C-alpha positions as CSV (number, residue, x, y, z in Angstrom):
1,X,45.5,-56.3,37.5
2,X,46.9,-54.8,34.0
3,X,46.9,-51.4,34.0
4,X,47.3,-48.4,31.0
5,X,48.3,-44.9,31.6
6,X,47.4,-42.1,29.5
7,X,50.3,-41.5,27.4
8,X,50.2,-44.1,24.7
9,X,47.3,-46.1,26.2
10,X,45.7,-47.1,23.0
11,X,48.5,-48.2,21.7
12,X,49.7,-50.2,24.4
13,X,46.1,-51.8,24.5
14,X,46.5,-52.4,20.7
15,X,49.7,-54.5,21.5
16,X,48.5,-56.6,24.1
17,X,47.5,-60.3,23.0
18,X,43.9,-60.5,24.5
19,X,43.1,-57.7,22.7
20,X,40.7,-59.6,20.2
21,X,37.4,-58.3,20.8
22,X,38.0,-55.9,23.5
23,X,35.2,-54.6,25.2
24,X,35.9,-51.1,27.1
25,X,33.8,-49.2,29.4
26,X,35.3,-45.7,29.7
27,X,33.4,-43.3,32.9
28,X,34.4,-39.9,31.9
29,X,34.6,-36.9,33.9
30,X,36.2,-33.9,32.2
31,X,35.1,-33.0,28.9
32,X,38.3,-32.0,27.6
33,X,39.7,-34.9,28.8
34,X,37.4,-36.6,27.1
35,X,38.1,-35.1,23.9
36,X,41.4,-36.0,24.2
37,X,41.5,-39.4,24.7
38,X,39.2,-39.6,21.9
39,X,41.3,-37.9,19.6
40,X,44.1,-40.3,20.8
41,X,42.2,-43.1,20.2
42,X,41.0,-42.4,16.7
43,X,44.1,-40.9,15.5
44,X,45.8,-44.4,17.0
45,X,43.6,-45.9,15.2
46,X,44.2,-44.2,11.7
47,X,47.7,-44.7,11.8
48,X,47.3,-48.5,12.2
49,X,45.4,-48.4,9.5
50,X,42.1,-49.4,11.8
51,X,38.1,-49.0,10.5
52,X,36.9,-46.0,12.8
53,X,33.4,-46.1,13.7
54,X,32.1,-42.7,15.8
55,X,28.6,-42.6,17.2
56,X,28.6,-39.0,19.0
57,X,26.8,-35.9,18.1
58,X,27.9,-33.4,15.6
59,X,29.8,-30.8,17.5
60,X,31.9,-33.6,18.9
61,X,32.8,-35.2,15.6
62,X,33.3,-31.4,14.1
63,X,36.0,-30.9,16.8
64,X,38.0,-34.6,16.3
65,X,37.6,-33.9,12.4
66,X,39.3,-30.2,12.8
67,X,42.4,-31.6,14.9
68,X,42.9,-34.5,12.7
69,X,43.0,-31.6,9.8
70,X,45.2,-29.8,12.0
71,X,48.0,-32.2,12.2
72,X,48.1,-33.1,8.8
73,X,45.8,-36.5,8.3
74,X,44.5,-36.3,4.4
75,X,41.1,-35.8,3.4
76,X,41.0,-39.7,2.1
77,X,42.0,-40.7,5.7
78,X,39.1,-38.4,7.8
79,X,36.6,-39.7,5.0
80,X,37.2,-42.9,5.7
81,X,35.6,-42.3,9.3
82,X,32.4,-43.7,9.7
83,X,30.4,-41.2,11.6
84,X,26.5,-41.9,12.9
85,X,24.4,-39.6,15.2
86,X,24.3,-41.1,18.7
87,X,21.0,-40.3,19.3
88,X,19.8,-41.9,16.1
89,X,22.1,-44.8,16.6
90,X,20.9,-45.6,20.5
91,X,17.6,-44.0,20.7
92,X,13.6,-44.8,19.2
93,X,11.5,-41.9,20.0
94,X,13.7,-40.2,22.7
95,X,14.1,-43.3,24.5
96,X,17.2,-46.2,24.8
97,X,16.4,-48.7,22.6
98,X,18.7,-52.2,23.0
99,X,17.1,-53.5,19.9
100,X,17.7,-51.0,17.7
101,X,21.7,-50.2,18.8
102,X,22.0,-54.2,18.5
103,X,20.7,-54.2,15.1
104,X,22.9,-50.5,14.4
105,X,25.6,-52.2,15.6
106,X,25.4,-55.5,13.4
107,X,24.7,-53.8,10.5
108,X,27.9,-51.2,10.3
109,X,30.3,-53.7,11.3
110,X,29.4,-56.4,9.3
111,X,30.8,-55.2,6.2
112,X,33.6,-53.6,8.5
113,X,34.3,-57.1,9.7
114,X,34.7,-58.4,5.9
115,X,38.2,-56.8,5.9
116,X,40.8,-58.2,7.7
117,X,41.5,-54.7,9.3
118,X,40.9,-54.1,12.8
119,X,37.7,-52.3,13.5
120,X,37.7,-49.2,16.3
121,X,34.4,-48.2,17.7
122,X,33.6,-45.0,19.9
123,X,30.3,-44.6,21.2
124,X,29.0,-42.2,23.5
125,X,25.9,-43.6,25.2
126,X,22.6,-41.5,26.5
127,X,22.3,-42.9,29.8
128,X,18.7,-42.2,30.7
129,X,18.2,-43.5,33.7
130,X,14.5,-44.6,33.1
131,X,16.0,-47.1,30.5
132,X,18.8,-48.7,32.6
133,X,17.7,-52.4,31.5
134,X,17.8,-52.0,28.2
135,X,21.2,-50.2,28.5
136,X,22.1,-52.9,30.2
137,X,20.8,-55.6,28.1
138,X,22.2,-53.7,25.0
139,X,25.9,-53.8,27.1
140,X,25.2,-57.8,27.6
141,X,24.6,-58.3,23.8
142,X,27.5,-56.2,23.0
143,X,30.1,-57.8,25.0
144,X,28.5,-61.5,23.7
145,X,29.0,-59.9,20.0
146,X,32.4,-58.5,19.9
147,X,34.3,-61.5,21.5
148,X,36.6,-63.4,19.4
149,X,36.2,-60.5,16.5
150,X,38.9,-58.3,15.2
151,X,37.2,-55.6,17.3
152,X,38.0,-52.9,19.7
153,X,34.7,-50.6,21.4
154,X,34.6,-48.4,23.6
155,X,31.3,-47.4,25.2
156,X,31.1,-43.7,26.6
157,X,29.2,-42.7,29.9
158,X,29.4,-39.7,31.8
159,X,30.5,-40.6,35.4
160,X,29.0,-37.6,36.7
161,X,25.4,-38.4,35.5
162,X,25.6,-41.8,35.9
163,X,24.1,-44.0,39.0
164,X,26.8,-45.3,41.0
165,X,25.2,-49.0,41.4
166,X,24.8,-48.8,37.7
167,X,28.5,-48.0,37.0
168,X,29.3,-51.4,39.0
169,X,26.6,-53.1,36.9
170,X,28.0,-52.0,33.4
171,X,31.8,-53.0,34.7
172,X,30.5,-56.7,34.7
173,X,29.9,-56.8,30.9
174,X,32.9,-55.0,30.2
175,X,36.6,-56.5,30.5
176,X,38.1,-53.1,30.5
177,X,37.2,-50.3,32.7
178,X,38.8,-46.5,31.6
179,X,38.7,-43.3,33.6
180,X,40.3,-39.9,31.8
181,X,43.5,-40.6,33.2
182,X,43.9,-44.7,33.2
183,X,42.7,-47.9,31.7
184,X,42.9,-51.1,33.6
185,X,41.2,-54.8,33.7
186,X,37.7,-54.5,34.7
187,X,37.7,-55.6,38.2
188,X,33.7,-57.3,38.0
189,X,33.9,-58.4,34.5
190,X,32.4,-61.7,34.3
191,X,31.2,-63.7,30.8
192,X,28.5,-65.3,32.3
193,X,27.1,-61.9,33.2
194,X,26.6,-60.9,29.4
195,X,23.5,-63.3,29.6
196,X,21.1,-61.0,32.0
197,X,19.4,-63.7,33.1
198,X,15.8,-63.0,34.8
199,X,16.6,-62.3,38.1
200,X,19.2,-59.7,37.1
201,X,16.3,-57.9,35.2
202,X,14.3,-57.9,38.0
203,X,17.2,-56.5,40.2
204,X,17.7,-53.9,37.9
205,X,14.0,-52.9,37.5
206,X,13.9,-52.6,41.2
207,X,17.0,-50.1,41.4
208,X,15.7,-48.4,38.4
209,X,12.2,-47.3,40.1
210,X,14.4,-46.8,43.2
211,X,16.8,-44.1,41.5
212,X,14.0,-42.6,39.6
213,X,12.2,-41.8,42.8
214,X,15.4,-40.3,44.4
215,X,16.1,-38.2,41.1
216,X,12.7,-36.8,41.4
217,X,13.1,-36.0,44.9
218,X,16.4,-34.3,43.9
219,X,15.1,-32.9,41.2
220,X,12.5,-31.0,43.7
221,X,15.2,-30.1,45.8
222,X,17.3,-28.3,43.1
223,X,14.1,-26.7,42.5
224,X,13.6,-25.7,45.8
225,X,16.7,-24.7,46.2
226,X,16.8,-22.7,43.4
227,X,13.7,-20.7,44.4
228,X,15.1,-20.1,47.7
229,X,18.1,-18.3,46.0
230,X,16.0,-16.7,44.2
231,X,14.0,-15.3,46.6
232,X,17.4,-14.7,48.9
233,X,18.0,-12.7,45.9
234,X,15.1,-10.2,46.0
235,X,14.7,-10.2,49.8
236,X,18.8,-9.0,49.7
237,X,17.7,-6.8,46.7
238,X,14.5,-5.5,48.8
239,X,17.0,-5.0,51.9
240,X,19.1,-2.5,50.1
241,X,16.3,-0.8,48.5
242,X,14.5,-0.7,51.8
243,X,18.3,1.0,53.2
244,X,18.5,3.4,50.6
245,X,14.9,4.4,51.4
246,X,15.6,4.9,55.0
247,X,18.8,6.6,55.0
248,X,16.7,9.0,52.0
249,X,14.2,9.5,54.7
250,X,16.7,10.1,57.4
251,X,18.4,12.8,55.8
252,X,15.2,14.6,54.8
253,X,14.0,14.5,58.4
254,X,17.2,15.8,59.4
255,X,17.0,18.5,57.0
256,X,13.7,19.6,58.3
257,X,14.7,19.0,61.8
258,X,17.6,21.6,61.3
259,X,15.2,23.9,59.1
260,X,12.2,23.8,61.4
261,X,14.4,24.4,64.6
262,X,16.5,27.2,63.5
263,X,13.5,30.0,63.3
264,X,12.4,28.4,66.2
265,X,15.3,29.0,68.3
266,X,14.9,32.8,67.2
267,X,11.3,33.0,68.5
268,X,11.6,30.4,71.7
269,X,15.1,32.2,72.7
270,X,13.6,35.8,72.9
271,X,10.5,34.5,74.2
272,X,12.6,33.0,77.3
273,X,14.5,36.5,77.5
274,X,11.6,38.7,77.9
275,X,9.9,36.2,80.3
276,X,13.3,36.5,82.6
277,X,12.3,40.4,82.7
278,X,9.2,40.8,84.9
279,X,8.3,44.2,84.4
280,X,5.4,44.6,81.3
281,X,3.2,42.2,82.8
282,X,1.3,42.6,79.4
283,X,3.6,42.3,77.4
284,X,4.9,38.8,79.1
285,X,1.6,37.5,78.7
286,X,1.6,37.9,74.7
287,X,5.1,36.2,74.8
288,X,3.8,33.4,76.5
289,X,1.6,32.7,74.2
290,X,4.4,33.1,71.9
291,X,6.2,30.8,73.6
292,X,4.1,27.9,74.1
293,X,3.0,28.2,70.5
294,X,6.6,27.4,69.4
295,X,6.7,25.2,72.4
296,X,3.7,22.9,70.8
297,X,5.2,23.3,67.5
298,X,8.4,22.0,68.5
299,X,6.6,19.1,69.7
300,X,4.9,18.2,66.5
301,X,8.4,18.4,65.0
302,X,9.2,15.9,67.5
303,X,6.4,14.0,67.0
304,X,7.4,13.3,63.5
305,X,10.8,12.3,63.8
306,X,9.4,10.4,67.1
307,X,6.9,8.5,64.6
308,X,10.1,7.7,62.1
309,X,12.0,6.0,65.4
310,X,8.9,4.2,66.8
311,X,8.3,2.9,63.8
312,X,11.8,1.4,62.6
313,X,12.4,0.7,66.4
314,X,15.1,3.1,67.2
315,X,13.5,5.3,69.6
316,X,15.2,6.0,73.1
317,X,13.2,6.1,76.6
318,X,14.6,8.1,79.2
319,X,12.7,6.9,82.4
320,X,13.1,9.8,85.3
321,X,10.6,10.0,88.8
322,X,7.4,12.8,88.0
323,X,4.7,13.9,90.1
324,X,1.6,12.7,88.5
325,X,-0.2,16.1,89.4
326,X,2.4,19.0,88.3
327,X,3.1,17.7,84.9
328,X,-1.1,16.8,83.9
329,X,-1.7,20.2,85.3
330,X,0.9,21.5,83.1
331,X,0.3,19.6,80.1
332,X,-3.6,20.3,80.3
333,X,-2.4,24.1,80.6
334,X,-0.5,24.3,77.3
335,X,-3.0,22.5,75.7
336,X,-5.7,24.9,76.5
337,X,-3.5,27.5,76.0
338,X,-3.4,26.5,72.5
339,X,-6.7,25.4,71.9
340,X,-9.8,28.4,71.1
341,X,-12.7,26.2,72.8
342,X,-15.5,25.8,74.7
343,X,-15.0,22.4,75.8
344,X,-14.7,22.5,79.4
345,X,-11.5,20.6,80.9
346,X,-11.7,19.4,84.2
347,X,-9.1,17.7,86.2
348,X,-10.1,16.1,89.3
349,X,-9.6,13.6,91.6
350,X,-5.5,13.6,91.3
351,X,-3.4,13.1,94.5
352,X,-0.2,14.7,94.8
353,X,1.2,12.1,96.0
354,X,1.4,10.2,93.2
355,X,4.6,9.6,91.5
356,X,5.5,7.3,88.6
357,X,8.7,6.4,86.6
358,X,8.5,7.5,82.9
359,X,10.2,9.6,80.0
360,X,8.5,13.2,80.9
361,X,8.3,14.3,77.5
362,X,7.1,10.8,76.0
363,X,4.3,11.1,79.1
364,X,3.4,14.7,78.1
365,X,2.7,13.4,74.4
366,X,0.5,11.1,75.4
367,X,-1.5,12.8,77.6
368,X,-1.7,15.8,74.9
369,X,-2.9,13.4,72.0
370,X,-5.5,11.9,74.1
371,X,-6.4,15.6,75.6
372,X,-6.1,17.1,71.7
373,X,-8.7,14.1,70.4
374,X,-11.2,14.9,73.3
375,X,-11.6,18.3,73.0
376,X,-11.3,17.8,68.8
377,X,-14.1,15.0,68.4
378,X,-16.1,16.4,71.4
379,X,-19.8,18.3,71.1
380,X,-19.8,22.1,71.4
381,X,-20.2,22.8,74.7
382,X,-18.8,19.3,75.7
383,X,-16.7,18.4,78.9
384,X,-13.4,16.5,79.5
385,X,-12.5,15.1,82.8
386,X,-9.3,13.8,83.6
387,X,-8.8,12.2,86.9
388,X,-6.5,9.2,88.7
389,X,-7.4,5.7,90.1
390,X,-4.5,4.6,92.3
391,X,-4.6,0.6,92.4
392,X,-2.5,0.1,95.6
393,X,-2.4,-3.8,95.4
394,X,-1.1,-3.6,91.6
395,X,0.8,-0.4,92.5
396,X,-0.8,1.0,89.3
397,X,-2.0,4.7,88.5
398,X,-4.6,4.6,86.3
399,X,-5.2,8.1,84.4
400,X,-8.1,8.5,82.6
401,X,-9.4,11.2,80.2
402,X,-13.4,11.0,79.4
403,X,-15.3,12.8,76.4
404,X,-18.3,13.8,75.5
405,X,-18.2,13.7,72.0
406,X,-19.5,11.0,69.1
407,X,-18.3,7.9,70.5
408,X,-16.7,4.9,68.2
409,X,-18.1,1.9,66.8
410,X,-17.6,-1.2,69.2
411,X,-16.1,-3.0,66.2
412,X,-13.6,-0.4,65.4
413,X,-12.3,0.0,68.7
414,X,-9.4,-2.3,68.7
415,X,-8.6,-0.7,65.2
416,X,-8.1,3.2,66.5
417,X,-4.6,2.6,67.6
418,X,-3.3,1.7,64.6
419,X,-1.2,4.0,62.6
420,X,-3.4,6.0,59.8
421,X,-6.7,4.5,60.7
422,X,-9.7,6.5,59.9
423,X,-13.0,5.4,61.8
424,X,-15.3,4.7,59.0
425,X,-18.7,6.2,61.2
426,X,-16.6,9.6,61.4
427,X,-14.7,9.3,58.3
428,X,-16.0,13.3,57.2
429,X,-15.4,15.1,60.7
430,X,-12.1,12.8,61.2
431,X,-9.0,15.5,61.8
432,X,-5.6,15.3,62.0
433,X,-2.8,12.9,60.9
434,X,-4.1,9.6,62.1
435,X,-0.8,8.9,64.4
436,X,-1.9,10.5,67.5
437,X,-3.3,7.1,69.6
438,X,-0.7,5.3,67.5
439,X,2.2,6.9,69.0
440,X,0.0,6.8,72.3
441,X,-0.2,3.0,72.1
442,X,3.4,2.4,71.2
443,X,4.9,4.9,73.5
444,X,2.9,3.5,76.3
445,X,4.1,-0.3,75.7
446,X,7.9,1.2,75.5
447,X,7.4,2.7,78.9
448,X,5.7,-0.8,80.0
449,X,2.7,1.0,80.8
450,X,-1.2,-0.1,79.5
451,X,-3.7,1.8,77.8
452,X,-7.5,0.9,76.5
453,X,-10.7,2.6,75.4
454,X,-14.1,2.5,76.1
455,X,-17.0,4.1,74.2
456,X,-20.9,4.5,73.6
457,X,-22.0,5.5,70.6
458,X,-23.4,9.4,70.8
459,X,-22.5,9.7,74.5
460,X,-18.7,9.9,74.7
461,X,-15.4,7.9,74.9
462,X,-13.0,7.0,78.0
463,X,-9.5,6.5,77.0
464,X,-6.9,5.3,79.8
465,X,-3.1,4.8,80.4
466,X,-1.6,3.1,83.1
467,X,1.9,3.3,84.9
468,X,3.5,1.6,88.1
469,X,3.6,4.0,91.1
470,X,6.8,4.9,92.6
471,X,8.6,6.6,95.1
472,X,8.2,10.6,95.4
473,X,11.1,12.5,94.0
474,X,14.3,12.3,95.8
475,X,15.9,15.6,94.3
476,X,13.9,19.0,93.9
477,X,13.0,20.6,90.5
478,X,14.4,23.9,89.6
479,X,12.1,26.2,88.9
480,X,12.9,29.4,87.0
481,X,12.9,31.8,90.0
482,X,15.8,29.6,91.6
483,X,17.6,29.6,88.5
484,X,17.3,33.7,88.2
485,X,19.1,33.9,91.9
486,X,22.3,32.0,90.1
487,X,22.7,34.3,87.1
488,X,26.1,35.6,88.0
489,X,29.3,33.8,87.8
490,X,31.8,34.1,90.9
491,X,34.3,35.0,88.3
492,X,34.9,36.6,84.6
493,X,34.3,33.9,81.8
494,X,35.4,34.1,78.1
495,X,33.2,32.6,76.0
496,X,33.9,31.8,71.8
497,X,30.9,31.2,70.1
498,X,31.4,29.8,66.6
499,X,27.7,30.4,64.9
500,X,27.2,31.8,60.7
501,X,23.3,32.9,61.6
502,X,23.5,36.5,62.9
503,X,19.2,35.7,64.4
504,X,21.2,32.6,66.6
505,X,24.1,34.8,67.8
506,X,21.9,37.6,68.7
507,X,20.1,34.9,70.9
508,X,23.1,33.8,72.6
509,X,24.5,37.3,73.2
510,X,20.8,38.3,75.1
511,X,20.8,35.3,77.3
512,X,24.7,35.9,78.3
513,X,23.6,39.2,78.9
514,X,21.5,37.5,81.8
515,X,24.6,35.8,83.1
516,X,26.9,38.4,84.5
517,X,30.7,38.3,84.2
518,X,31.0,36.6,80.8
519,X,32.5,37.9,77.6
520,X,31.4,36.6,74.2
521,X,33.4,36.9,71.2
522,X,31.2,35.4,68.1
523,X,33.4,34.3,64.5
524,X,31.0,33.3,62.1
525,X,33.7,30.8,60.1
526,X,35.3,27.7,61.4
527,X,38.9,28.6,59.8
528,X,38.6,31.8,61.8
529,X,37.3,30.4,64.8
530,X,40.3,28.3,65.0
531,X,42.6,30.5,64.8
532,X,40.7,32.7,67.4
533,X,41.0,29.7,69.8
534,X,44.7,29.1,68.9
535,X,45.6,32.9,69.5
536,X,43.4,34.1,72.5
537,X,42.0,30.9,74.0
538,X,38.8,31.0,75.9
539,X,37.5,29.3,79.0
540,X,34.5,27.3,76.7
541,X,33.8,27.5,73.0
542,X,30.4,27.4,72.0
543,X,30.3,25.3,68.1
544,X,27.2,25.0,65.9
545,X,28.0,21.9,63.8
546,X,26.5,23.8,59.9
547,X,29.2,26.0,58.7
548,X,30.1,27.8,56.1
549,X,33.6,26.6,55.1
550,X,33.9,23.4,57.5
551,X,32.6,20.9,58.9
552,X,31.4,21.4,62.7
553,X,32.6,17.6,63.4
554,X,36.1,18.3,61.6
555,X,36.4,21.5,63.7
556,X,35.7,19.7,66.9
557,X,38.2,17.2,65.9
558,X,40.6,20.1,65.1
559,X,40.2,21.6,68.2
560,X,40.5,18.5,70.2
561,X,43.9,17.4,68.9
562,X,45.7,20.7,69.4
563,X,47.4,20.7,72.6
564,X,46.5,24.7,72.7
565,X,43.0,23.7,72.5
566,X,42.4,20.1,73.4
567,X,41.2,21.0,77.3
568,X,38.9,23.5,76.7
569,X,35.4,22.4,77.0
570,X,33.5,22.4,73.8
571,X,29.6,22.5,73.8
572,X,27.7,21.9,70.5
573,X,24.7,23.9,70.1
574,X,23.0,22.5,66.9
575,X,19.7,22.7,65.4
576,X,20.5,19.0,64.3
577,X,18.6,16.7,66.7
578,X,19.2,13.4,65.1
579,X,20.8,10.6,67.6
580,X,23.7,10.0,64.9
581,X,25.0,13.3,64.9
582,X,24.7,13.7,68.6
583,X,26.6,10.2,69.2
584,X,29.4,11.4,66.6
585,X,30.2,14.6,68.4
586,X,30.1,13.5,71.7
587,X,32.7,10.9,70.3
588,X,34.3,13.6,68.7
589,X,35.1,15.2,72.2
590,X,32.4,17.7,73.1
591,X,31.2,18.3,76.5
592,X,27.6,18.7,76.0
593,X,25.4,18.9,73.3
594,X,22.5,21.1,73.2
595,X,19.6,21.1,70.3
596,X,17.9,24.1,69.2
597,X,15.7,25.7,70.3
598,X,17.4,26.5,73.4
599,X,15.9,26.2,76.4
600,X,17.6,29.0,78.5
601,X,17.1,27.1,81.9
602,X,19.1,24.0,80.4
603,X,21.4,25.9,79.0
604,X,22.7,28.2,81.6
605,X,22.6,24.8,83.8
606,X,24.9,23.2,81.2
607,X,27.1,26.1,80.9
608,X,27.3,26.4,84.8
609,X,28.6,22.6,85.2
610,X,31.1,23.4,82.5
611,X,32.6,26.0,83.9
612,X,32.1,24.3,87.6
613,X,34.5,21.1,86.0
614,X,37.3,23.5,85.0
615,X,37.5,24.5,88.7
616,X,39.1,27.7,87.9
617,X,39.5,30.6,90.3
618,X,39.8,33.9,89.2
619,X,43.7,33.8,90.9
620,X,44.1,30.4,89.0
621,X,43.1,31.6,85.7
622,X,45.6,30.7,82.6
623,X,44.2,33.1,80.0
């Protein structure tokens, strides 16, 4: 097989002895190479004095003309080129027409062939897959027409859009095959193929239809793919916006929690200190009410935060064994303290030997929400009854709260556990945010429990939750009296408290007044606290994270990276109750993390454990 390469391609071709009536099929891939080869073919023809005919679009023609002008071809030489629009040359009503193309070719070639000069044609054939048989017919007739004539014809097709089977078919009616980088004899050329018999036409018609179906499927896939990419783009944008909104929400909740917990720390701190004093029983009674009110406010704050966490699936459940009767009595008493009501609440049939494994705080939330609803939506002078049923076979404890209130329509019963749902029948009387029952349902499920409700219109409703029973507690619950009996430490302990809020400082000082053998130094800035810790290392450091001059986490890292202070335990006391902040502080090296408002018993236990961990005796003190 004879092969000609790009350098001097057309010179080699024009010098070939068998170039009379050459029919060249050019399957191009790269547009730049296509233009480069066309310019080479046309300029070589001009150099040889050949007639030039171009059937292409106007942009291509202008590009060739500019290149010819740039390298110095005369205006007369350029004007000798015959230019025809390829669409006008090949198409009839936007469809490829073999008859029109042949007529145009014969007419334009007729005058050129009368001269004794060689004629070169360059035509870019619009390859419409629905007109393959017409194109095949045109090429077959063209091959017969140019044979024996002083003519070289280059028929160009885009290899990326021309079906492979049709490329093979075109090779049968072109005696030369050209690519972007080489020119060779066509491997399948057969002059008999130029006749294009009926059997070939039928075969190609069938292939056309099959190819058209494939094209339609491919177009659909491309459209579906484009839609999918567009959908993914919007989903990605929605995800980004959701993440930004969630981040903003978390910042807001964190700041709100911090701002509310700080004054609550003062209320609860001093209330607990007064309660530790057994004198002035009337004052203790009033302070009790203040303390319970602040406790309820704290729980409401945590409920808002919890719902945000529940909604995002990030809530943490800390299960432990609890005595059902003890927690129910405590919760009922707290609710009644906070509700000035004429509703009678009765706790009955609760065995003291019933124990379940739940998160105590979450369990109290569930019972509080159900009890509050039973009181709020009851009738005047109504009743609320709380009782338990122990299913020994299923090992379940079912806690039921029954009221004598308005009741709920049966068709709405399955909707009342949805967030923010309002019963249509009681819309005017409905109170609250609509989160209470939604939190009940989600918290119960998270603790592997079940829940439900029954109702009778104008007679009342019954709500219940059920949890699996467990063995009795294997440890003793510390009470206030037991803690008070152990308030004195066996040896003096120096404490450095780094905090800028004066009320929080007063709360801690008052708490340490109840813990003997402690000496507390308070510093209001991070830098001063750092210097104090270096110059006079304490036994324990209490650290607030919100300081006026330095971030508390950064200060904690500095304390833990310095050999003078890296062994000193640091207890963080902060109003920031976000899980991410607590995790960050623990990873930075704090020994414990206590959230404001401070629970004195919890604080006392944590502080004592910290001192015990140090293992110092008075004779072994280093500072």
